[in-house]
A tleap script that builds the chain and sets N, CA, C and O, in Angstrom:
source leaprc.protein.ff14SB
mol = sequence {
  NMET LEU GLY ALA THR VAL PRO LEU THR THR
  GLU THR MET PHE GLY ALA GLY ALA LEU LEU
  LEU ALA ALA ALA SER TYR ALA PHE SER GLY
  LEU PHE THR LYS ALA LYS LEU ALA HIE VAL
  PRO SER THR THR LEU ALA GLU ILE GLY ALA
  LEU ARG THR GLN THR VAL THR TYR LEU ILE
  PRO VAL PHE GLY MET ALA TRP GLY SER LEU
  PHE LEU HIE GLU PRO ILE THR ARG GLY MET
  LEU VAL GLY LEU GLY VAL ILE LEU ALA SER
  VAL LEU LEU VAL ASN GLY ALA PRO ARG THR
  SER LEU ALA SER GLY SER ALA THR SER MET
  CTHR
}
set mol.1.N position { 69.211 124.701 126.559 }
set mol.1.CA position { 68.020 123.772 126.425 }
set mol.1.C position { 68.288 122.394 126.974 }
set mol.1.O position { 69.432 122.013 126.726 }
set mol.2.N position { 67.667 121.683 127.542 }
set mol.2.CA position { 67.536 120.358 127.628 }
set mol.2.C position { 66.986 119.519 126.418 }
set mol.2.O position { 66.258 119.748 125.452 }
set mol.3.N position { 67.869 118.132 127.062 }
set mol.3.CA position { 67.646 117.818 125.497 }
set mol.3.C position { 67.648 117.992 124.071 }
set mol.3.O position { 66.902 117.364 123.319 }
set mol.4.N position { 68.508 118.864 123.695 }
set mol.4.CA position { 69.053 119.399 122.936 }
set mol.4.C position { 70.208 118.391 122.227 }
set mol.4.O position { 70.902 117.654 122.927 }
set mol.5.N position { 70.311 118.433 121.033 }
set mol.5.CA position { 71.031 116.902 120.238 }
set mol.5.C position { 71.626 118.057 118.833 }
set mol.5.O position { 70.965 118.844 118.155 }
set mol.6.N position { 72.967 117.764 118.800 }
set mol.6.CA position { 73.794 118.418 117.923 }
set mol.6.C position { 74.566 116.777 117.311 }
set mol.6.O position { 75.315 115.866 117.663 }
set mol.7.N position { 73.860 117.185 116.358 }
set mol.7.CA position { 73.970 115.902 114.813 }
set mol.7.C position { 75.784 115.548 114.625 }
set mol.7.O position { 76.493 116.392 114.075 }
set mol.8.N position { 76.315 114.375 115.088 }
set mol.8.CA position { 77.763 114.392 114.672 }
set mol.8.C position { 77.962 113.888 113.516 }
set mol.8.O position { 77.435 112.850 113.116 }
set mol.9.N position { 78.920 114.749 112.746 }
set mol.9.CA position { 79.549 115.138 112.005 }
set mol.9.C position { 80.968 115.798 111.663 }
set mol.9.O position { 81.738 116.188 112.540 }
set mol.10.N position { 81.239 115.883 110.233 }
set mol.10.CA position { 82.468 115.335 110.623 }
set mol.10.C position { 83.151 117.461 110.766 }
set mol.10.O position { 84.242 117.712 111.279 }
set mol.11.N position { 82.502 118.250 110.374 }
set mol.11.CA position { 81.736 119.537 110.273 }
set mol.11.C position { 81.488 119.876 112.188 }
set mol.11.O position { 81.994 120.830 112.778 }
set mol.12.N position { 80.944 119.226 112.576 }
set mol.12.CA position { 80.515 119.694 114.294 }
set mol.12.C position { 82.203 119.031 114.580 }
set mol.12.O position { 82.766 119.529 115.555 }
set mol.13.N position { 83.031 117.920 113.758 }
set mol.13.CA position { 83.496 117.523 115.225 }
set mol.13.C position { 85.733 118.332 115.103 }
set mol.13.O position { 86.760 118.419 115.776 }
set mol.14.N position { 85.197 118.643 113.836 }
set mol.14.CA position { 86.310 118.862 112.666 }
set mol.14.C position { 86.404 120.506 112.589 }
set mol.14.O position { 87.416 121.070 113.007 }
set mol.15.N position { 85.358 121.207 112.064 }
set mol.15.CA position { 85.332 121.595 111.537 }
set mol.15.C position { 85.066 122.042 109.989 }
set mol.15.O position { 84.999 121.000 109.337 }
set mol.16.N position { 84.866 123.323 109.031 }
set mol.16.CA position { 84.027 123.361 107.178 }
set mol.16.C position { 85.184 122.418 107.092 }
set mol.16.O position { 85.142 121.202 106.904 }
set mol.17.N position { 86.274 123.224 107.271 }
set mol.17.CA position { 88.216 122.463 106.658 }
set mol.17.C position { 88.028 120.935 106.330 }
set mol.17.O position { 87.943 120.330 105.261 }
set mol.18.N position { 88.005 120.646 107.278 }
set mol.18.CA position { 88.177 118.897 107.506 }
set mol.18.C position { 87.034 117.889 106.396 }
set mol.18.O position { 87.223 116.819 105.818 }
set mol.19.N position { 86.114 118.600 106.439 }
set mol.19.CA position { 85.223 117.825 105.225 }
set mol.19.C position { 86.171 117.722 103.606 }
set mol.19.O position { 86.599 116.795 102.919 }
set mol.20.N position { 86.180 119.385 103.504 }
set mol.20.CA position { 86.693 119.692 102.125 }
set mol.20.C position { 88.033 118.903 101.828 }
set mol.20.O position { 88.393 118.415 100.757 }
set mol.21.N position { 88.964 118.905 103.596 }
set mol.21.CA position { 89.603 117.925 102.667 }
set mol.21.C position { 89.804 116.472 103.134 }
set mol.21.O position { 90.937 116.069 102.870 }
set mol.22.N position { 89.053 115.616 103.728 }
set mol.22.CA position { 88.559 114.059 103.799 }
set mol.22.C position { 88.223 114.612 101.353 }
set mol.22.O position { 88.963 114.445 100.384 }
set mol.23.N position { 87.220 115.040 101.449 }
set mol.23.CA position { 87.028 115.164 99.680 }
set mol.23.C position { 87.442 115.127 99.315 }
set mol.23.O position { 87.278 114.384 98.348 }
set mol.24.N position { 88.870 115.973 99.484 }
set mol.24.CA position { 89.794 116.220 98.462 }
set mol.24.C position { 90.642 115.157 98.146 }
set mol.24.O position { 90.802 114.701 97.014 }
set mol.25.N position { 91.209 114.753 99.222 }
set mol.25.CA position { 92.061 113.133 99.573 }
set mol.25.C position { 91.361 112.228 99.220 }
set mol.25.O position { 92.073 111.231 99.347 }
set mol.26.N position { 90.100 111.832 98.732 }
set mol.26.CA position { 89.422 110.726 98.714 }
set mol.26.C position { 89.265 110.723 96.923 }
set mol.26.O position { 89.350 109.771 96.147 }
set mol.27.N position { 89.072 111.816 96.720 }
set mol.27.CA position { 89.348 112.266 95.267 }
set mol.27.C position { 90.172 112.068 94.462 }
set mol.27.O position { 90.048 111.377 93.451 }
set mol.28.N position { 91.430 112.852 94.941 }
set mol.28.CA position { 92.671 112.063 95.069 }
set mol.28.C position { 92.937 110.954 94.688 }
set mol.28.O position { 92.993 110.598 93.510 }
set mol.29.N position { 93.186 110.094 95.934 }
set mol.29.CA position { 93.605 108.450 96.106 }
set mol.29.C position { 92.880 108.143 94.922 }
set mol.29.O position { 93.447 107.455 94.073 }
set mol.30.N position { 91.470 108.625 94.687 }
set mol.30.CA position { 90.853 107.103 93.963 }
set mol.30.C position { 91.339 107.915 92.389 }
set mol.30.O position { 92.265 107.165 92.079 }
set mol.31.N position { 91.283 108.731 91.505 }
set mol.31.CA position { 92.266 109.246 90.496 }
set mol.31.C position { 93.338 108.853 89.870 }
set mol.31.O position { 93.669 108.678 88.697 }
set mol.32.N position { 93.852 108.741 90.994 }
set mol.32.CA position { 95.189 108.810 91.592 }
set mol.32.C position { 95.388 107.235 90.319 }
set mol.32.O position { 95.630 107.040 89.128 }
set mol.33.N position { 95.141 106.586 91.359 }
set mol.33.CA position { 95.298 105.038 91.260 }
set mol.33.C position { 94.423 104.438 90.591 }
set mol.33.O position { 94.411 103.277 91.000 }
set mol.34.N position { 93.450 104.618 89.543 }
set mol.34.CA position { 92.726 104.544 88.453 }
set mol.34.C position { 93.543 105.093 87.375 }
set mol.34.O position { 93.488 104.472 86.314 }
set mol.35.N position { 94.328 106.180 87.425 }
set mol.35.CA position { 94.927 106.801 86.424 }
set mol.35.C position { 96.795 106.091 85.932 }
set mol.35.O position { 97.335 105.815 84.861 }
set mol.36.N position { 97.163 106.053 87.170 }
set mol.36.CA position { 98.281 104.814 87.723 }
set mol.36.C position { 98.474 103.820 87.374 }
set mol.36.O position { 99.499 103.316 86.914 }
set mol.37.N position { 96.690 103.097 87.707 }
set mol.37.CA position { 96.759 101.554 87.020 }
set mol.37.C position { 96.036 100.507 86.178 }
set mol.37.O position { 96.027 99.294 85.967 }
set mol.38.N position { 94.947 102.566 85.518 }
set mol.38.CA position { 94.531 101.421 84.343 }
set mol.38.C position { 94.516 100.373 83.062 }
set mol.38.O position { 93.713 99.750 82.368 }
set mol.39.N position { 96.110 100.618 83.229 }
set mol.39.CA position { 96.764 99.356 81.862 }
set mol.39.C position { 96.674 98.210 82.659 }
set mol.39.O position { 96.672 97.173 81.996 }
set mol.40.N position { 96.594 98.057 83.953 }
set mol.40.CA position { 97.501 96.596 84.414 }
set mol.40.C position { 96.476 95.177 83.710 }
set mol.40.O position { 96.664 94.213 82.968 }
set mol.41.N position { 95.570 95.670 84.330 }
set mol.41.CA position { 94.116 94.781 83.964 }
set mol.41.C position { 94.092 94.165 82.737 }
set mol.41.O position { 93.633 93.030 82.604 }
set mol.42.N position { 94.676 94.992 81.562 }
set mol.42.CA position { 94.372 94.506 79.987 }
set mol.42.C position { 95.449 94.238 79.942 }
set mol.42.O position { 95.563 93.074 79.559 }
set mol.43.N position { 96.349 94.689 80.129 }
set mol.43.CA position { 98.001 94.020 80.005 }
set mol.43.C position { 98.169 92.397 80.800 }
set mol.43.O position { 98.947 91.486 80.519 }
set mol.44.N position { 97.267 92.467 81.717 }
set mol.44.CA position { 97.286 91.501 82.194 }
set mol.44.C position { 96.769 90.610 81.962 }
set mol.44.O position { 97.297 89.506 82.091 }
set mol.45.N position { 95.014 90.863 81.352 }
set mol.45.CA position { 94.550 89.431 80.913 }
set mol.45.C position { 94.876 88.783 79.132 }
set mol.45.O position { 94.519 87.788 78.502 }
set mol.46.N position { 95.849 90.148 78.809 }
set mol.46.CA position { 96.090 89.653 77.373 }
set mol.46.C position { 97.515 88.907 77.361 }
set mol.46.O position { 97.971 88.654 76.246 }
set mol.47.N position { 98.203 88.561 78.398 }
set mol.47.CA position { 99.509 87.921 79.033 }
set mol.47.C position { 98.789 86.842 79.414 }
set mol.47.O position { 99.117 85.781 78.883 }
set mol.48.N position { 98.058 86.827 80.049 }
set mol.48.CA position { 97.878 85.070 81.424 }
set mol.48.C position { 96.444 85.296 80.953 }
set mol.48.O position { 96.021 84.182 81.260 }
set mol.49.N position { 95.588 85.800 80.532 }
set mol.49.CA position { 94.408 84.999 80.584 }
set mol.49.C position { 93.609 85.440 81.680 }
set mol.49.O position { 94.068 85.655 82.802 }
set mol.50.N position { 92.115 85.610 81.274 }
set mol.50.CA position { 91.710 86.118 82.398 }
set mol.50.C position { 91.146 85.156 84.059 }
set mol.50.O position { 91.031 85.798 85.103 }
set mol.51.N position { 90.892 83.779 84.023 }
set mol.51.CA position { 91.520 83.323 84.982 }
set mol.51.C position { 92.257 82.773 85.905 }
set mol.51.O position { 92.013 82.232 86.983 }
set mol.52.N position { 93.261 83.014 85.268 }
set mol.52.CA position { 94.682 83.440 85.762 }
set mol.52.C position { 95.029 85.313 86.108 }
set mol.52.O position { 95.950 85.621 86.864 }
set mol.53.N position { 94.520 85.930 85.719 }
set mol.53.CA position { 94.119 87.523 86.030 }
set mol.53.C position { 93.764 87.342 87.608 }
set mol.53.O position { 94.581 87.392 88.527 }
set mol.54.N position { 92.146 87.084 87.736 }
set mol.54.CA position { 91.023 87.172 88.725 }
set mol.54.C position { 91.805 85.734 90.253 }
set mol.54.O position { 91.271 85.673 91.361 }
set mol.55.N position { 92.664 85.100 89.982 }
set mol.55.CA position { 93.139 84.893 91.347 }
set mol.55.C position { 93.686 85.687 91.981 }
set mol.55.O position { 93.628 85.331 93.158 }
set mol.56.N position { 94.490 87.093 91.816 }
set mol.56.CA position { 94.891 88.107 92.412 }
set mol.56.C position { 94.205 88.302 93.372 }
set mol.56.O position { 94.822 88.565 94.404 }
set mol.57.N position { 92.960 88.268 93.432 }
set mol.57.CA position { 91.566 88.891 94.362 }
set mol.57.C position { 91.654 87.439 95.736 }
set mol.57.O position { 91.335 87.667 96.903 }
set mol.58.N position { 91.913 86.692 95.479 }
set mol.58.CA position { 92.270 85.378 96.196 }
set mol.58.C position { 93.808 85.701 96.916 }
set mol.58.O position { 94.377 84.705 97.365 }
set mol.59.N position { 94.407 86.822 97.034 }
set mol.59.CA position { 95.225 87.024 98.129 }
set mol.59.C position { 94.893 88.828 98.778 }
set mol.59.O position { 95.740 89.593 99.238 }
set mol.60.N position { 93.115 89.136 98.566 }
set mol.60.CA position { 93.474 90.209 99.240 }
set mol.60.C position { 93.288 89.805 100.508 }
set mol.60.O position { 93.531 90.750 101.258 }
set mol.61.N position { 92.850 88.481 101.313 }
set mol.61.CA position { 92.917 88.030 102.919 }
set mol.61.C position { 93.972 88.181 103.351 }
set mol.61.O position { 94.111 88.893 104.345 }
set mol.62.N position { 95.015 87.589 102.774 }
set mol.62.CA position { 96.541 86.972 103.255 }
set mol.62.C position { 97.260 88.262 103.232 }
set mol.62.O position { 97.989 88.123 104.214 }
set mol.63.N position { 97.530 89.448 102.734 }
set mol.63.CA position { 97.382 90.820 102.302 }
set mol.63.C position { 97.380 91.451 104.163 }
set mol.63.O position { 98.258 91.876 104.914 }
set mol.64.N position { 95.802 91.190 104.296 }
set mol.64.CA position { 94.527 91.704 104.378 }
set mol.64.C position { 95.627 91.318 106.567 }
set mol.64.O position { 96.258 92.156 107.212 }
set mol.65.N position { 95.338 89.720 106.972 }
set mol.65.CA position { 96.033 89.498 107.621 }
set mol.65.C position { 97.504 89.817 108.336 }
set mol.65.O position { 97.911 89.818 109.498 }
set mol.66.N position { 98.258 90.168 106.643 }
set mol.66.CA position { 99.065 90.446 107.207 }
set mol.66.C position { 99.855 92.107 107.728 }
set mol.66.O position { 100.765 92.165 108.555 }
set mol.67.N position { 99.295 93.238 107.077 }
set mol.67.CA position { 98.738 93.931 107.291 }
set mol.67.C position { 98.201 94.559 108.325 }
set mol.67.O position { 98.072 95.766 108.524 }
set mol.68.N position { 97.919 93.703 108.926 }
set mol.68.CA position { 96.483 93.814 110.548 }
set mol.68.C position { 98.589 93.367 111.368 }
set mol.68.O position { 99.443 94.150 111.783 }
set mol.69.N position { 98.600 92.327 111.284 }
set mol.69.CA position { 99.555 91.763 111.976 }
set mol.69.C position { 100.631 92.436 112.372 }
set mol.69.O position { 101.259 92.359 113.429 }
set mol.70.N position { 100.834 93.289 111.174 }
set mol.70.CA position { 102.413 93.947 111.333 }
set mol.70.C position { 101.836 95.327 111.913 }
set mol.70.O position { 102.164 95.636 113.059 }
set mol.71.N position { 100.898 96.262 111.094 }
set mol.71.CA position { 100.630 97.062 111.924 }
set mol.71.C position { 99.420 97.495 113.176 }
set mol.71.O position { 99.603 98.472 113.902 }
set mol.72.N position { 98.426 96.781 113.267 }
set mol.72.CA position { 98.214 96.747 114.367 }
set mol.72.C position { 98.437 95.865 115.418 }
set mol.72.O position { 97.813 96.290 116.390 }
set mol.73.N position { 99.094 94.723 115.716 }
set mol.73.CA position { 99.399 93.527 115.818 }
set mol.73.C position { 98.285 92.902 116.901 }
set mol.73.O position { 98.097 92.682 118.098 }
set mol.74.N position { 97.676 92.780 115.538 }
set mol.74.CA position { 96.666 91.697 115.784 }
set mol.74.C position { 96.989 90.027 115.592 }
set mol.74.O position { 97.180 89.375 114.565 }
set mol.75.N position { 96.977 89.834 116.277 }
set mol.75.CA position { 96.858 87.918 116.782 }
set mol.75.C position { 96.900 86.911 115.532 }
set mol.75.O position { 95.937 86.844 114.768 }
set mol.76.N position { 97.724 86.354 115.406 }
set mol.76.CA position { 96.991 85.147 113.796 }
set mol.76.C position { 97.260 83.981 114.736 }
set mol.76.O position { 98.085 83.362 115.408 }
set mol.77.N position { 95.612 84.142 114.201 }
set mol.77.CA position { 95.122 82.106 114.826 }
set mol.77.C position { 95.219 80.965 113.920 }
set mol.77.O position { 95.271 80.932 112.690 }
set mol.78.N position { 95.233 80.034 114.799 }
set mol.78.CA position { 95.440 79.058 113.764 }
set mol.78.C position { 94.399 79.045 112.768 }
set mol.78.O position { 94.894 78.759 111.678 }
set mol.79.N position { 92.697 79.311 112.676 }
set mol.79.CA position { 92.197 79.410 111.826 }
set mol.79.C position { 92.791 80.017 110.871 }
set mol.79.O position { 92.454 79.745 109.719 }
set mol.80.N position { 93.761 80.932 111.103 }
set mol.80.CA position { 93.827 82.162 110.181 }
set mol.80.C position { 94.831 81.586 109.297 }
set mol.80.O position { 94.850 82.004 108.139 }
set mol.81.N position { 95.636 80.731 109.635 }
set mol.81.CA position { 96.747 79.677 109.396 }
set mol.81.C position { 95.911 78.922 108.409 }
set mol.81.O position { 96.392 79.026 107.281 }
set mol.82.N position { 94.717 78.129 108.455 }
set mol.82.CA position { 95.071 77.320 108.225 }
set mol.82.C position { 93.693 77.915 106.706 }
set mol.82.O position { 93.292 77.247 105.753 }
set mol.83.N position { 93.357 79.296 107.086 }
set mol.83.CA position { 92.701 79.637 105.772 }
set mol.83.C position { 93.605 79.949 104.867 }
set mol.83.O position { 93.241 79.796 103.701 }
set mol.84.N position { 95.202 80.534 105.137 }
set mol.84.CA position { 95.844 81.158 104.062 }
set mol.84.C position { 96.853 80.186 103.586 }
set mol.84.O position { 97.963 80.520 103.171 }
set mol.85.N position { 96.171 78.263 103.709 }
set mol.85.CA position { 97.004 77.496 103.350 }
set mol.85.C position { 95.996 77.088 102.558 }
set mol.85.O position { 96.525 76.280 101.794 }
set mol.86.N position { 94.819 77.174 102.285 }
set mol.86.CA position { 93.293 76.921 101.024 }
set mol.86.C position { 93.189 77.829 100.565 }
set mol.86.O position { 92.416 77.904 99.609 }
set mol.87.N position { 93.950 79.049 101.030 }
set mol.87.CA position { 93.830 80.366 100.245 }
set mol.87.C position { 94.906 79.980 98.365 }
set mol.87.O position { 94.669 79.880 97.161 }
set mol.88.N position { 96.599 79.872 99.775 }
set mol.88.CA position { 97.262 79.122 99.049 }
set mol.88.C position { 97.394 77.895 98.133 }
set mol.88.O position { 98.299 77.937 97.300 }
set mol.89.N position { 96.608 76.812 98.180 }
set mol.89.CA position { 96.347 75.722 97.536 }
set mol.89.C position { 95.648 76.103 96.259 }
set mol.89.O position { 96.102 75.937 95.127 }
set mol.90.N position { 94.146 76.789 96.673 }
set mol.90.CA position { 93.898 77.500 95.338 }
set mol.90.C position { 94.973 78.188 94.327 }
set mol.90.O position { 95.772 77.606 93.594 }
set mol.91.N position { 94.840 79.118 94.435 }
set mol.91.CA position { 96.383 79.797 93.333 }
set mol.91.C position { 97.054 79.098 93.163 }
set mol.91.O position { 97.558 79.382 92.076 }
set mol.92.N position { 97.408 78.394 93.471 }
set mol.92.CA position { 98.800 77.486 93.416 }
set mol.92.C position { 97.559 76.043 91.995 }
set mol.92.O position { 97.697 75.733 90.812 }
set mol.93.N position { 96.692 75.708 92.923 }
set mol.93.CA position { 95.671 74.684 92.238 }
set mol.93.C position { 95.144 75.487 90.322 }
set mol.93.O position { 95.176 74.902 89.239 }
set mol.94.N position { 94.701 77.018 90.641 }
set mol.94.CA position { 94.323 77.635 89.490 }
set mol.94.C position { 95.263 77.654 88.041 }
set mol.94.O position { 95.168 77.183 86.907 }
set mol.95.N position { 96.560 78.795 89.084 }
set mol.95.CA position { 97.948 78.700 88.512 }
set mol.95.C position { 98.432 77.635 87.275 }
set mol.95.O position { 98.670 77.601 86.067 }
set mol.96.N position { 98.389 76.583 88.800 }
set mol.96.CA position { 99.562 74.487 87.621 }
set mol.96.C position { 100.467 74.999 88.368 }
set mol.96.O position { 101.204 75.824 87.828 }
set mol.97.N position { 100.675 74.698 89.718 }
set mol.97.CA position { 102.550 74.665 90.317 }
set mol.97.C position { 102.802 73.451 89.171 }
set mol.97.O position { 102.210 72.542 88.588 }
set mol.98.N position { 104.506 74.303 89.311 }
set mol.98.CA position { 104.718 73.789 88.589 }
set mol.98.C position { 105.622 71.892 88.872 }
set mol.98.O position { 106.327 71.604 89.840 }
set mol.99.N position { 105.308 71.073 87.847 }
set mol.99.CA position { 105.774 69.729 88.312 }
set mol.99.C position { 107.475 69.610 88.173 }
set mol.99.O position { 108.079 70.588 87.734 }
set mol.100.N position { 108.154 68.497 88.527 }
set mol.100.CA position { 108.966 68.068 87.831 }
set mol.100.C position { 108.987 66.627 86.661 }
set mol.100.O position { 108.487 65.505 86.592 }
set mol.101.N position { 109.578 67.195 86.146 }
set mol.101.CA position { 109.016 65.509 84.654 }
set mol.101.C position { 110.112 64.854 84.824 }
set mol.101.O position { 111.285 65.207 84.938 }
set mol.102.N position { 109.314 63.334 84.830 }
set mol.102.CA position { 110.352 62.518 85.624 }
set mol.102.C position { 111.462 62.511 84.716 }
set mol.102.O position { 112.573 62.864 85.110 }
set mol.103.N position { 111.190 62.009 83.115 }
set mol.103.CA position { 111.969 61.490 82.377 }
set mol.103.C position { 113.133 62.931 82.265 }
set mol.103.O position { 114.348 62.738 82.275 }
set mol.104.N position { 112.670 64.009 82.186 }
set mol.104.CA position { 114.091 64.885 81.716 }
set mol.104.C position { 114.625 65.461 82.812 }
set mol.104.O position { 115.676 66.101 82.762 }
set mol.105.N position { 113.548 65.173 84.513 }
set mol.105.CA position { 113.973 66.307 85.610 }
set mol.105.C position { 113.666 67.221 85.446 }
set mol.105.O position { 113.037 67.397 86.489 }
set mol.106.N position { 113.572 68.075 84.930 }
set mol.106.CA position { 113.784 69.416 85.109 }
set mol.106.C position { 111.610 69.845 85.670 }
set mol.106.O position { 110.610 69.154 85.866 }
set mol.107.N position { 112.003 71.580 85.697 }
set mol.107.CA position { 110.559 71.623 86.328 }
set mol.107.C position { 110.251 72.866 85.409 }
set mol.107.O position { 110.713 73.960 85.087 }
set mol.108.N position { 108.767 71.689 85.099 }
set mol.108.CA position { 107.924 72.366 84.119 }
set mol.108.C position { 106.398 72.381 84.349 }
set mol.108.O position { 105.765 71.435 84.817 }
set mol.109.N position { 105.757 73.858 83.869 }
set mol.109.CA position { 104.671 74.235 84.605 }
set mol.109.C position { 103.531 73.285 83.585 }
set mol.109.O position { 103.572 72.871 82.426 }
set mol.110.N position { 102.667 73.221 84.559 }
set mol.110.CA position { 101.189 72.617 83.924 }
set mol.110.C position { 100.923 72.975 83.233 }
set mol.110.O position { 101.098 72.162 82.326 }
set mol.111.N position { 100.254 74.362 82.658 }
set mol.111.CA position { 99.517 74.740 81.649 }
set mol.111.C position { 100.924 75.215 80.323 }
set mol.111.O position { 100.607 75.628 79.208 }
savepdb mol mol.pdb
quit
């Protein structure tokens, strides 16, 4: 039949079992990570507070750049390094960089 199309789905590409396997993998990874890490935000909130807990999300692009370079051999450009510097500076600014007291000469936290 001229002009007939077949929809491109996992079932037409890999068979019916692939869809079931993909759904099971997705469900397992979601349930496993949620069950394993559910207590982390509440524990972290109690220990260091909401503002410092949220700064972890700033590090997602840093790890994305690192994993992309390591596993996918993506180049790291100057612009990416500038962005990395801005991200790390913002994390230090929010969390408080350790500073040296002139009187005692020891490192203390700004918080």
